[in-house]
C-alpha positions as CSV (number, residue, x, y, z in Angstrom):
1,M,7.6,3.1,-37.8
2,S,4.8,1.4,-39.9
3,Q,6.0,-1.6,-41.4
4,A,2.8,-3.9,-41.0
5,N,1.0,-3.2,-43.7
6,G,1.4,-5.9,-46.2
7,H,2.7,-8.6,-43.8
8,D,0.5,-11.6,-43.8
9,V,-2.2,-12.2,-40.3
10,I,-0.5,-14.8,-38.5
11,L,-3.4,-15.0,-35.1
12,K,-6.7,-13.6,-36.0
13,L,-9.5,-13.3,-32.9
14,E,-13.0,-13.1,-34.1
15,D,-15.9,-12.3,-31.9
16,V,-14.2,-13.3,-28.7
17,S,-15.9,-12.8,-25.6
18,K,-14.5,-13.5,-21.9
19,V,-17.3,-13.6,-18.8
20,Y,-16.0,-13.7,-15.3
21,A,-19.0,-14.0,-13.3
22,G,-21.4,-12.1,-15.0
23,T,-19.0,-9.3,-15.7
24,V,-17.9,-8.9,-19.4
25,A,-14.1,-8.4,-19.2
26,V,-13.6,-8.7,-23.2
27,K,-16.7,-8.2,-25.8
28,Q,-16.5,-9.2,-29.4
29,A,-12.9,-8.6,-30.0
30,N,-11.9,-8.7,-33.5
31,F,-7.9,-8.5,-33.3
32,E,-5.3,-9.5,-36.2
33,V,-1.8,-10.3,-35.2
34,R,0.5,-9.4,-38.3
35,K,4.1,-11.6,-39.1
36,G,6.7,-9.3,-38.6
37,A,5.5,-6.5,-36.9
38,V,4.9,-4.8,-33.3
39,N,0.9,-4.8,-33.0
40,V,0.7,-2.7,-29.5
41,L,-2.8,-2.7,-27.4
42,V,-3.4,0.1,-25.4
43,G,-6.1,1.1,-23.1
44,E,-7.0,2.4,-19.3
45,N,-6.3,0.0,-16.3
46,G,-9.3,-2.9,-16.6
47,A,-9.8,-2.1,-20.5
48,G,-9.5,-5.4,-21.3
49,K,-5.8,-5.9,-22.6
50,S,-4.6,-8.4,-20.1
51,T,-7.3,-10.6,-20.1
52,L,-7.2,-10.7,-24.3
53,M,-3.2,-11.3,-23.8
54,K,-4.1,-14.1,-21.8
55,I,-6.3,-15.5,-24.2
56,I,-3.6,-15.3,-27.2
57,A,-1.5,-17.2,-24.5
58,G,-3.7,-19.9,-23.4
59,V,-3.8,-18.9,-19.8
60,E,-7.7,-18.3,-20.3
61,Q,-10.4,-19.9,-22.9
62,P,-12.9,-17.5,-24.7
63,T,-16.2,-17.8,-23.5
64,V,-17.1,-17.3,-27.2
65,G,-15.3,-16.7,-29.9
66,R,-12.7,-18.0,-32.9
67,I,-8.7,-18.2,-32.3
68,L,-7.7,-18.6,-35.3
69,L,-3.6,-19.3,-36.0
70,E,-2.6,-19.3,-39.6
71,G,-5.8,-20.1,-40.9
72,E,-6.6,-22.7,-39.0
73,E,-9.0,-22.5,-35.7
74,V,-7.5,-23.6,-32.6
75,S,-8.4,-24.1,-28.8
76,F,-5.7,-23.7,-26.5
77,S,-6.3,-25.6,-23.4
78,S,-3.3,-24.6,-21.2
79,S,-0.2,-21.9,-21.4
80,G,1.9,-24.9,-22.4
81,D,-0.3,-25.6,-25.5
82,A,0.2,-22.1,-26.7
83,V,4.0,-22.4,-26.2
84,D,3.6,-25.6,-28.1
85,R,2.1,-23.7,-31.2
86,G,4.3,-21.4,-31.3
87,I,3.3,-18.8,-28.8
88,G,5.3,-16.6,-25.7
89,M,4.3,-14.6,-23.3
90,V,6.2,-12.4,-21.1
91,F,3.9,-11.7,-17.7
92,Q,3.6,-8.2,-15.9
93,E,3.8,-10.9,-12.7
94,L,7.1,-12.6,-12.9
95,N,6.9,-16.5,-13.1
96,L,10.7,-17.1,-11.8
97,F,11.8,-19.9,-9.7
98,G,14.1,-17.7,-7.2
99,N,16.1,-20.7,-5.8
100,L,17.2,-21.7,-9.2
101,S,20.0,-19.9,-11.5
102,V,19.1,-17.1,-14.4
103,A,20.5,-20.1,-17.0
104,E,18.1,-22.9,-15.3
105,N,15.1,-20.4,-15.4
106,I,15.7,-19.7,-19.4
107,F,15.6,-23.6,-20.1
108,A,12.9,-24.3,-17.5
109,T,10.9,-27.5,-19.0
110,R,13.3,-27.7,-21.8
111,E,16.5,-28.6,-20.1
112,I,19.2,-29.1,-22.6
113,T,20.4,-32.4,-22.5
114,N,24.1,-34.6,-23.2
115,R,24.0,-37.9,-24.8
116,F,23.7,-39.4,-21.6
117,R,20.3,-38.1,-20.5
118,K,21.5,-35.9,-18.2
119,I,21.0,-32.1,-17.7
120,D,24.1,-30.1,-19.7
121,R,24.6,-27.3,-17.3
122,K,27.6,-26.1,-19.2
123,E,25.9,-25.8,-22.5
124,Q,22.5,-24.4,-20.8
125,E,25.0,-21.5,-19.2
126,R,26.8,-20.9,-22.6
127,R,23.5,-20.3,-24.8
128,A,21.6,-18.4,-21.6
129,G,24.5,-16.3,-21.7
130,E,24.2,-15.8,-25.5
131,F,20.3,-14.5,-24.9
132,L,21.8,-12.3,-22.0
133,E,23.9,-10.9,-23.7
134,R,21.9,-10.0,-27.0
135,L,20.2,-8.2,-24.0
136,E,22.6,-6.0,-23.0
137,A,21.4,-7.5,-19.3
138,G,25.0,-7.6,-17.8
139,I,23.4,-10.4,-16.0
140,R,25.8,-13.7,-15.4
141,P,23.4,-16.4,-16.3
142,D,25.2,-18.6,-13.3
143,M,23.3,-16.2,-10.7
144,L,20.8,-16.7,-8.7
145,V,17.2,-15.4,-9.5
146,E,17.0,-14.4,-6.1
147,D,19.5,-12.3,-6.1
148,L,18.7,-9.9,-9.2
149,R,17.0,-6.7,-8.6
150,I,13.2,-6.8,-10.1
151,G,14.6,-4.8,-13.2
152,Q,17.0,-7.7,-14.0
153,Q,14.4,-10.3,-13.3
154,Q,12.3,-9.0,-15.7
155,L,15.2,-9.3,-18.1
156,V,15.3,-12.9,-17.7
157,E,11.9,-13.5,-18.3
158,I,12.0,-11.9,-21.2
159,A,15.3,-13.6,-22.3
160,K,13.4,-17.4,-21.5
161,A,10.6,-16.1,-24.0
162,Y,13.2,-15.7,-26.8
163,A,15.3,-18.7,-26.2
164,A,12.2,-20.4,-26.9
165,Q,12.0,-19.6,-30.7
166,P,8.5,-18.7,-30.9
167,R,6.6,-17.3,-33.9
168,I,4.3,-14.6,-31.8
169,I,5.5,-13.3,-28.6
170,V,3.2,-11.4,-26.4
171,L,5.2,-9.0,-23.2
172,D,2.3,-7.6,-21.3
173,E,4.3,-4.2,-19.8
174,P,7.5,-5.4,-20.2
175,T,9.5,-2.1,-19.6
176,S,7.7,-1.3,-16.2
177,S,11.0,-2.1,-14.1
178,L,13.3,-1.5,-16.5
179,S,16.0,1.9,-16.7
180,E,16.3,3.6,-19.9
181,H,19.3,1.6,-21.0
182,E,17.4,-1.6,-20.5
183,T,14.3,-0.4,-22.1
184,A,16.5,0.6,-25.5
185,A,18.5,-2.8,-25.3
186,L,14.9,-4.3,-25.5
187,F,13.5,-2.4,-28.4
188,R,16.3,-3.0,-30.4
189,I,16.0,-6.6,-29.9
190,L,12.2,-6.3,-30.8
191,R,13.0,-4.8,-33.8
192,K,15.4,-8.0,-34.7
193,M,12.6,-10.5,-34.1
194,R,10.3,-8.4,-36.0
195,D,12.9,-8.4,-39.0
196,D,13.0,-12.2,-38.4
197,G,9.6,-12.5,-39.0
198,I,8.2,-13.1,-35.6
199,A,4.7,-10.9,-34.7
200,I,5.1,-9.2,-31.4
201,V,1.8,-8.3,-29.2
202,Y,3.1,-5.3,-27.0
203,I,1.0,-3.6,-24.1
204,S,2.0,-0.5,-23.2
205,H,0.9,2.4,-21.2
206,R,4.0,4.3,-21.7
207,L,2.6,6.5,-25.2
208,K,6.2,7.7,-25.8
209,E,7.1,4.0,-25.9
210,V,4.1,3.1,-28.1
211,L,4.9,5.8,-30.8
212,E,9.0,4.7,-30.7
213,I,8.0,0.7,-30.9
214,A,4.7,-0.2,-32.7
215,D,4.0,-0.6,-36.4
216,E,0.1,-0.8,-35.6
217,V,-1.8,0.0,-32.5
218,T,-5.4,-1.0,-30.8
219,V,-7.3,0.8,-28.8
220,L,-9.3,-1.0,-26.3
221,R,-11.8,0.7,-23.9
222,D,-14.6,-0.8,-21.5
223,G,-13.5,-4.5,-22.7
224,S,-14.5,-3.5,-26.6
225,M,-12.1,-2.6,-29.4
226,I,-12.6,1.1,-30.2
227,E,-9.9,1.3,-33.3
228,T,-7.1,0.2,-34.8
229,R,-4.2,2.1,-36.8
230,P,-1.1,2.0,-38.1
231,I,1.4,4.0,-36.1
232,D,2.2,6.6,-38.7
233,G,-1.5,7.4,-38.5
234,I,-2.2,8.3,-35.0
235,T,-0.9,10.6,-32.4
236,A,-0.5,10.4,-28.4
237,A,-3.3,12.7,-28.3
238,E,-5.9,11.1,-30.3
239,M,-4.5,7.5,-28.6
240,I,-5.7,9.0,-25.0
241,R,-8.7,10.5,-26.5
242,L,-9.8,7.0,-27.5
243,M,-8.9,5.1,-24.4
244,V,-10.9,7.7,-22.5
245,G,-13.8,8.4,-25.1
246,R,-13.7,12.4,-24.5
247,E,-11.0,15.2,-25.1
248,V,-8.7,15.6,-22.7
249,A,-7.6,19.1,-21.9
250,N,-5.1,19.0,-19.0
251,V,-3.8,15.0,-18.6
252,F,-2.0,16.5,-15.4
253,P,-3.5,19.1,-13.9
254,K,-1.5,20.9,-11.3
255,S,-3.0,20.6,-7.8
256,P,-1.9,23.4,-5.2
257,A,-1.0,22.2,-1.8
258,A,-0.1,23.7,1.1
259,I,3.7,22.7,2.3
260,G,4.0,22.5,5.9
261,K,7.0,22.0,8.4
262,S,9.7,19.2,7.6
263,V,8.4,15.4,8.5
264,L,11.4,13.5,7.1
265,R,14.9,14.8,7.1
266,V,17.9,12.1,6.4
267,E,21.5,13.8,6.4
268,R,24.4,12.2,4.6
269,I,23.1,8.3,5.3
270,G,25.3,5.6,3.8
271,D,25.0,1.2,4.1
272,G,28.3,1.2,3.5
273,A,28.1,-0.9,-0.2
274,H,24.8,0.4,-2.6
275,F,24.9,4.0,-1.4
276,R,26.4,7.3,0.6
277,D,25.8,10.8,1.3
278,V,22.2,10.6,0.5
279,S,20.4,13.7,1.9
280,F,17.0,15.5,1.4
281,D,14.1,16.6,3.8
282,V,10.4,15.9,3.1
283,R,8.0,18.5,4.3
284,A,4.5,18.0,5.1
285,G,2.3,17.9,2.2
286,E,4.7,17.3,-0.4
287,I,5.6,14.6,-3.0
288,L,9.9,14.0,-3.2
289,G,10.5,11.5,-5.8
290,L,13.7,9.4,-6.2
291,T,15.1,8.8,-9.2
292,G,17.8,6.9,-11.1
293,L,19.2,4.2,-12.9
294,V,18.0,0.4,-12.2
295,G,21.0,-0.5,-9.3
296,A,22.1,3.5,-8.6
297,G,20.2,2.8,-4.8
298,R,16.7,4.1,-5.0
299,T,15.4,0.8,-3.9
300,E,18.1,0.1,-0.9
301,V,17.9,4.1,0.4
302,A,14.1,3.5,1.1
303,R,14.8,-0.1,2.6
304,A,17.2,1.3,5.0
305,I,15.3,4.8,6.5
306,F,12.3,1.7,7.1
307,G,14.6,-0.1,8.9
308,L,14.9,-2.9,6.1
309,S,19.1,-2.9,5.7
310,R,21.6,-1.3,8.2
311,L,23.0,2.1,7.7
312,V,26.8,2.7,8.7
313,E,26.9,6.6,8.4
314,G,24.2,10.1,8.9
315,T,21.2,10.3,10.7
316,V,17.2,10.3,10.0
317,S,15.0,12.5,11.8
318,V,11.5,12.5,11.8
319,Y,9.7,16.0,12.9
320,G,13.2,17.5,14.0
321,R,13.9,14.5,16.3
322,K,16.6,12.1,15.7
323,V,15.5,8.3,15.1
324,A,17.7,5.1,15.3
325,I,15.6,2.7,12.8
326,N,17.1,-0.6,13.1
327,S,14.0,-2.6,12.1
328,P,10.9,-2.1,10.7
329,S,9.0,-2.0,13.8
330,E,10.7,0.6,15.3
331,A,9.7,2.6,11.8
332,V,6.5,1.9,11.9
333,R,6.6,3.6,16.0
334,A,8.3,6.5,14.5
335,G,5.5,6.8,12.2
336,I,7.1,5.8,8.6
337,A,5.1,3.3,6.3
338,Y,6.8,1.4,3.4
339,V,5.3,0.1,0.2
340,P,7.6,-2.4,-1.6
341,E,9.1,-2.7,-5.2
342,D,7.9,-6.3,-5.0
343,R,4.8,-5.7,-4.1
344,K,3.6,-9.7,-4.1
345,G,7.0,-11.0,-2.7
346,D,7.6,-8.6,-0.1
347,G,4.7,-6.9,0.9
348,I,1.2,-9.1,0.8
349,I,0.6,-12.6,1.9
350,P,-1.4,-14.3,-1.2
351,G,-2.7,-16.8,0.9
352,M,-4.6,-14.3,3.3
353,S,-7.7,-12.1,2.5
354,V,-7.4,-8.4,1.9
355,R,-9.1,-7.7,5.1
356,E,-6.2,-9.5,7.1
357,N,-3.5,-8.1,4.6
358,I,-4.7,-4.8,5.7
359,S,-4.7,-4.7,9.3
360,L,-1.8,-7.3,9.5
361,S,0.4,-4.1,10.4
362,I,-1.6,-2.7,13.5
363,L,-3.0,-5.9,14.7
364,R,-1.9,-4.7,18.8
365,R,-4.9,-1.9,18.2
366,L,-7.2,-4.6,16.9
367,T,-7.0,-6.9,19.4
368,S,-8.3,-7.2,23.4
369,F,-7.0,-10.3,25.6
370,G,-4.9,-11.7,22.7
371,R,-8.0,-12.2,20.0
372,I,-8.5,-10.0,17.2
373,R,-11.6,-8.1,17.9
374,R,-13.5,-9.1,14.1
375,S,-15.8,-6.2,14.1
376,A,-13.1,-3.8,14.3
377,D,-11.0,-5.4,11.5
378,R,-14.1,-6.0,9.1
379,S,-14.5,-1.8,10.0
380,L,-11.3,-0.6,9.4
381,A,-10.9,-3.0,6.2
382,T,-14.1,-1.5,4.7
383,T,-12.9,2.1,5.6
384,Y,-9.8,1.4,3.9
385,V,-11.1,-0.4,0.7
386,K,-13.7,2.2,0.1
């Protein structure tokens, strides 16, 4: 779907580099963003995509190089500065206030006021509802953000950026938490924004999405711009080759594994609200995938098995023995670990070190007479980080 040719360049990066404590994250990048086009950036993890986007959005400043906005050299001191210039960004890391409503988040820092200079909540909810309806989000503007699932919160972030009426919108992996239906609705909105003349910069690892939504694609590798092409002039196989720097004969090679006895068996479990009659059996050496649309109950099943919510029916067995799991501590004692969907909000404690986070769940094994044995703590963390 190439419509970029002939469109005016609205933003240009010239020889931009970003260095962090001696590590080069972006190296002499030259990148053009065109009006009315979807400009996609692809690359492996660590290629520099997110750093480049943060520079465009004013979150980071380049170490060297120039940024030109409609031909004028600019320097963004902050993300607010970039927003004032018409650049909006949707980050992978959600930036929402959980205790505020959807409408309050969409209009945060840009509140709608009445003639008495008081926030007009009714008007905010009306306008927020319009943006959410365009996204086909199925979210009420008066709902609290903390009551939404991660995929729904991602749509609120996108609605917030759209509501600011940007000239350029930057989206970093926007579909990572969306269902197929939500992704299709987002793409319809992006096409409408593109047709309205908005420049879109889009980061994605999903090459199928890239081929569907992009007008131009730029490949990054090890912080350097490798190549930019119109989307109708490149294939998925070529993108992979440019990203990794070599031909890839088999992207997902099959690896045989010895399958053992049943480790975890759930039989007809239900929580009375989100799912019912769920049964499966996972054997040693086996990977079982749970799939479904957002709201289908996948996360709720995992949380219930780990004791974060209560099961009202069915049984859970570990190594053939039925267990009653009413709390995470009981799940851990049964040998069950859990990586939550929202790893930042539910999985780690950001104010603690990597070492402290790693050892947090097994402190009893690392303590003597009520004191943490630091040597054992450090050894454990080093082992797992390596």
